[in-house]
C-alpha positions as CSV (number, residue, x, y, z in Angstrom):
1,M,33.0,-9.0,22.2
2,M,29.7,-8.5,24.0
3,T,30.4,-4.8,24.4
4,L,30.8,-4.5,20.6
5,I,27.5,-6.2,20.0
6,K,25.8,-4.1,22.6
7,E,27.2,-0.9,21.2
8,G,26.2,-1.9,17.7
9,A,22.6,-2.7,18.8
10,V,22.3,0.6,20.7
11,R,23.6,2.5,17.7
12,L,21.2,0.6,15.3
13,W,18.3,1.4,17.7
14,K,19.1,5.1,17.8
15,E,19.7,5.6,14.1
16,D,16.4,6.3,12.2
17,E,17.7,6.7,8.6
18,G,15.9,3.6,7.4
19,L,12.7,4.4,9.3
20,G,11.1,6.1,6.3
21,T,11.7,3.1,4.2
22,L,10.2,0.8,6.8
23,E,7.1,2.9,7.1
24,M,6.6,2.9,3.3
25,I,6.9,-0.9,3.3
26,M,4.4,-1.3,6.1
27,I,1.9,1.1,4.3
28,I,2.3,-0.9,1.1
29,A,1.8,-4.2,2.9
30,V,-1.4,-2.9,4.6
31,L,-2.7,-1.6,1.3
32,I,-2.1,-5.0,-0.4
33,A,-3.8,-6.8,2.5
34,V,-6.9,-4.5,2.2
35,V,-7.0,-5.0,-1.6
36,L,-6.8,-8.8,-1.1
37,V,-9.6,-8.8,1.5
38,F,-11.9,-6.5,-0.5
39,R,-11.0,-7.7,-4.0
40,E,-14.5,-8.8,-5.1
41,E,-16.1,-5.5,-3.9
42,I,-13.4,-3.5,-5.7
43,V,-13.9,-5.4,-8.9
44,K,-17.7,-4.8,-8.7
45,V,-17.1,-1.0,-8.2
46,V,-14.7,-0.8,-11.1
47,K,-17.0,-2.7,-13.4
48,A,-19.9,-0.4,-12.5
49,L,-17.7,2.6,-13.1
50,I,-16.6,1.3,-16.5
51,S,-20.2,0.5,-17.4
52,T,-21.4,3.9,-16.4
53,A,-18.6,5.6,-18.3
54,G,-19.4,3.5,-21.4
55,S,-23.1,4.3,-21.3
56,K,-22.5,8.1,-20.7
57,S,-20.0,8.2,-23.6
58,Q,-22.6,6.6,-25.9
59,E,-25.0,9.3,-24.9
60,V,-22.5,12.0,-25.8
61,F,-21.8,10.6,-29.2
62,E,-25.5,10.0,-30.1
């Protein structure tokens, strides 16, 4: 029984088919963490960009 478990663990460790999925999940988790940490600053930047775009579009139409 122990040899089956050991062989399964070794086979699982050597297979890397799911590695790409794990990497993507880790990248998404890090991005979400960064967004949560810098949420207020991101909101300020987005509001400033929207404000600038709004004022520039008004200049074009006048």
